[in-house]
N, C-alpha and C positions, 0 to 999 in steps of 0.2 A: 538353027534359029532359036530353038528352045534353050539350047546351052548358053547362047549369048544373052538371051533374055534373063535367064537365071543369074548369070554373072552380073548383069546390070542391076537387077533387083538387090542382090547381096551387097553390091557396092553402095547403092543408095541407102540401104539400111545402116551400113557401117558409118557413112557420112552423117546421116541423121542422128545416129546414136552419139557420135563424137560431138556433133554440134549441140545436142541436148545436154551432154555432159558439161561443156564449157559455159552454156547459158546458166546452168545450175550453179556452177563454180562461181561465176561472176556475181550472181544474186546472193549466194551464201557468203562470199568473202566480203562483200560491201557492208554486211550487217555485223561483222565480227570486229571486236576491239583490237587495236594494235598495241603491243607491249614494247616499251623501251626502258632502258635504265637511265634514271636521272643521276647525274654525277654529283656526289657530295664531296668528294676529295680525289685529287689526282687527275690523270689524263684519261679521257675516254678511248684513246688509242689502245689502251690495255685490253679493251673489250674485243679487239679484232679477232683473236684466235678462239674466243669463247663460244661454245655450242651448248645450248640447253634444249633438251627434248622434253616437251611438256604436253599437257592436255588442258583444254578449256572446258569447264563445265557450264553448259548452257541449258538450264532446266534439266530435263531427262536425257539430254543429248551431250555427247562429248566430241570435241574437235581436237585432233592431234595437231601439234604445231612444233616448229623448230625455231629457236631464237639463235641467230648467228650474226656477228658483227653489228650488234644493236639493232637488228631488223627481225621482225616476226613474219614467218611464212607458214600459213596453214596448209595441211595436206590437201584441202579442197582447192587451194590455189595452184597446186602443182599440176603438171601435165598428166595426161592419162597414163603414159608409159612410166613416169616417175612413181605414181601411186601403185601401178601394177607390180613394179619391182619391190615396193615396200621401203621402209626406212633403212638406210644403209649406214654402217659405221664409216666415218670419214676416212679411216685408214684403209678400209676395204676399197672405198671409192678411188683413193689415190693409186692403189695397186692395180685396179682395173684399168685406169687411164694409162698407166705405164706399161702394163703387161696383160692386155685384154685377152689374148688367146689363152695364156696359161691360167688366168684367173676365172675362166668360165666355169660356173657351178660351185665356186669356192666363196663362202660367205661367213665363215667362222674365224674370228681373229685369233682364237686360241689354237687353231690348227695350222698356223703359218709361222715360218721362221724367215728372217731376212738379214743378210749382211751385205757388204759391198759387192760380193761376187755371186751370191746365190740367193734364190728364193725357193723355199721348200714348203711342202704341204703334206699333212698326214691326217686322215680321217678314218673312222670306222663305219662302214656301211653294214647294216644288219637287217635281217628279216626273220620273222617267226614262221616256221614250217607248220604243216598240218598236224604234226604230232606234238606241237608245242615247244619244240627246241629252236634255239637261235642258230642261224647261219650267218656268219660275219666274216668280213674281209677288210683288210687295210686298203685304202685308196691312197697311193703315194705319188707325189709329183716333185720334180726338181727342175729348176730353170737356171741355166748358166747365163748370167746377164750379158756377158761380153759378146757372145755370138747368138744369144736367144735360143740356144739349144735346149730342147725339152726332153725330159725322161719321165715317163709315167707308167705305172703298173699296179695291178691288184694282187694281193697275196692273202691267203687265209690267216685269220686270227688264231694264234695257238690256243689250244685247250678251250675252244669256243663252246664245247658241249656243256661246260660247267658255268658259263657266263650268261647272265640275263641282259646286261647292259654294259657298254663300255663307252665312257665319255672322255674324249681327248681334252686334256687341260694344259699341256705344254709340249712344244716341239723345239728341239735343239739339234744343231749339226756339230758333232764333236768328232774330230779326227776322221772326217769323211764318212762317218756313220750317222744315221738319223736316230735320235733318241726321242721316243714318243711316250709321254707320261699320261696314263689314263686312270680314271676312277671307275672301278668295276663293281657291279652288283652280282653276287654269285648265287647260283642255283642251290637250293637246299631241299632235302626230302623230308624235313621235319619242321618243327616250330622255330628252329634256329635261323637267323639271318647272318649273312657274312658280307662285309664290304672290304674291298681291297684297293690298294694303290699299286699299279704295275708300271714298270719301265721296260719298254720293248726297244731292243737295239736292232736296227734294220740295215743290212748291207745293200747300199744302193747299186753298187756295181754288179753284184750277182743276184739282186732282186730276191732276197730271202731274209727271214727273221733269224738273226743270230742268237738272240737270247730273250727270254721272258722272265724278268726278275720281279718278284713280289716284294715291294718296299715295306708295305704295311698290310696287315690283315687283322680284322676284328670281327669276332663272332659273338652274337648276343641274342637274347630272347626277350620278347615283350614281357613286362613294361619297360625294359631297358632300351636305350636308344644310342646309336653310334653314328657319327657323321664325320666326313672330312671336308674341310673348307680351306680356301687359299686366300690370303690377302690380295687386294687388287694390284695387279701388275701394271705399273705406270708406263711400261714399254714392252707390251706382250710379244711383239715379233722380233725384238732385238736379242742378240746373243747374251745369255746369262749363264754363269757357272752354277748358280744356286737357285733352288726353288723352295718355297716355304709351304708347309702343310699343317693346318690345325687339326688335331685329333680331339673331337668333342664327344664327351660321354654324358648321359643324363638318364633320368627316370621319369616316365609319364605316370602320374598318380590318377587314381580313380575319380577324383574331383575335377579332373581336367587340367590340373596344374603340372608344371614341368620343373624339375630340380636338376641342376647341372651337377655332375660328379667330377672328381679330379680329372682335368684334361691337360693337354700339353701342346706346345708348338715345336714342330720338327723342321729340320732343314736337310735337303739332299744336295750334295755337291756332285755335279756331273763329271768333273775331272778326277776327284779322288774316289768317287763311287761310294761315299760314306753318308750314312744318315745319322744325324745327331739331334739331341734335344737342345733347343734354344732356351737359355735360362735368362729370364727377365728379372732384373734386380728389384726386389720388393721395396727397398728403401727409396727407390726412385718413383714409386707409385705407378709402375707399369704392370698392366694386367693382361691376361690372355684374351679377354673380351676386346680390349683395345687393339691387340695384335691381329686378331683374325678379321677385324674390320678396318685394318690399316692399309697402307700403300707401300709397295716395295719395288726396287729396281734391281734386285738380286744381290745388292751390296749393302743397301741401307733399308731399314724399316721405319716408316713415318707413321706415328700414332697420334690420334686425336684425344686430347685430355680435356674432359669437361668438369673436372673436380674443383677448378678455381672459379673466380668471378668471370674471367674471360676465357675464351677457347684458347688452347695451347697446342702447338704442334711439337711433338717430341721426336728427336732423331736418334735412332738406335743403330749402331754399327754392328753388322752381323758377324764379321770376322773376329772382332775383339769382344763382342757381346757386351758392349758398354754404351751408356747414354752419352752422346756427344754434343747435343744441343737441345735447348728448350726455347721455343719461339712463342711469345704471347701475342695473339691477334687482337686488333682493336674491335672486338665484337663480344658483347656480353653473352654469357651462357644462359640458354633457356632450354632445358632438357625436353620440353614438349615440342620444340621446333624440329622440323626435318632439317638435316644437314648433309651436304654433299661436298666432297673435296676432290681436287686434282693436283698432282705435282707435275709440272712441266715448265720448260723454258726457264729454269732457275727460279721459278715462282711457285707460291702456294695459292691456289684458287679455292676460295671457301664460300659456299652458297648456303643461305638459310631460307627455308621455305615456310610452309604453313605450320600452324600449331596443331597438335593432335590431342583432343580432349580425352576424358576418362572412358568414354564410350567408343573411342577409336575414330571419331569423326574429325574431319579437317575444319579448322577455323581459318578462313581465308584472310590473308594479310599480304602486304607487299613483300616480294622476295628481296633479300639483301645479298649483295655480292662484295667480297673483299678480296683484293689481290695484293700479296705481300712478297717482298724479296726473300728467297729461301735462305740466304746467308745472313742478311742483316736484320730481317724482320720488319724492315721499313714498309709502311703501307704505300703501295703504288696506285691503288684505285679503291674507291669505296662508293657504292651507289645502291639505289633501290628501284624496283619496278614502278612505273606509272603507266596508265592506260588512257587511251583517248576517250573511251566510253566505259562506264562501270555499271550501267543499268539498262535493262531491256524489259519492257512490260513490268517494271517495278521490281525486278529481281536482279541481284548482283551476279556477275560472272565469277566462276571459280577458276583459279590458275593453279594447276597441279603439276609439280615438277617430277619428272620421271628420271632424269639423268643429266649430269654435268660432264662435259667433255671439253678438251682443249686441243687445238691443232698444234 
């Protein structure tokens, strides 16, 4: 009897907790403003694939929200389970819907590869032992889509005793072998620091690591600084022959300032297994800063140029290393504004957010969105955010953009 009574009490507590949650959600959501885009030019149907992750500043509190298909949804309006699982990448959501069993526990888009026949996964699980050393292993998965046949296994990370951290940045399936690109922080017994880019080749049939190739290795001591960055991949799970890596060097000065030293942009080709320096033509006003904050699909690099009166998108062909196109957008440059871009569906999506003052504070203003045809440069849509309510207790809400994405 006591056992049943305990179960009943637990059930009532759960029901009351969920009920209280939804009462709070309804009360909170009713007092929050709704954001929509006011169309200034073009068709609002162009907004359908646009996803904006943002936050609302409400006094000392912040409310996370998602803008999709011209509709605002706050996290506080979502179900208990949706908030429990957290904000998901829409590409991960699609894969979960299509391959739920295989995708269980997989939430990093950079760890996935997909083509018409296969869905592959690679990640590094690690733990620090009592003696301070790292124990790490690859978590590998392969799904054959035709018959939903799954292969999964774990295998030790080679030379793990010298590695502090290994971050998976790209996964490719080349000639039935899994290629896993990682950025590693390496152990050091002195003041020196070492960062490396590794390419691991994994034999899926025999479940073993065939090779561990160090593509880049940089050792430095403070106040010098070295980092590796990659331009945003516009199609991170799709097959790509080439990956781009920015090697960034600099010096931290005693006054807190940072000065960049000569750096470079490198490309690695999975087919030829060659790493080369990408040479940006100076006469075309292309810079390494533009490159590492650019967007790439493995064949083309798209760079944002803010040196003219209007924003420009410059298209750089990676195979010929030549500038092939310059598109001027119908948006005036303001270097204090936040800017976000996405390349998808044969379009450029360009979003301008708040201004940042000299103290690093945000000056809230309507967000502007422009969508243009990637080939012709024609403006397909232009609009700015409007809200149903802008004040509460005499204070304005702040709209802070975190991310722009496009389905």
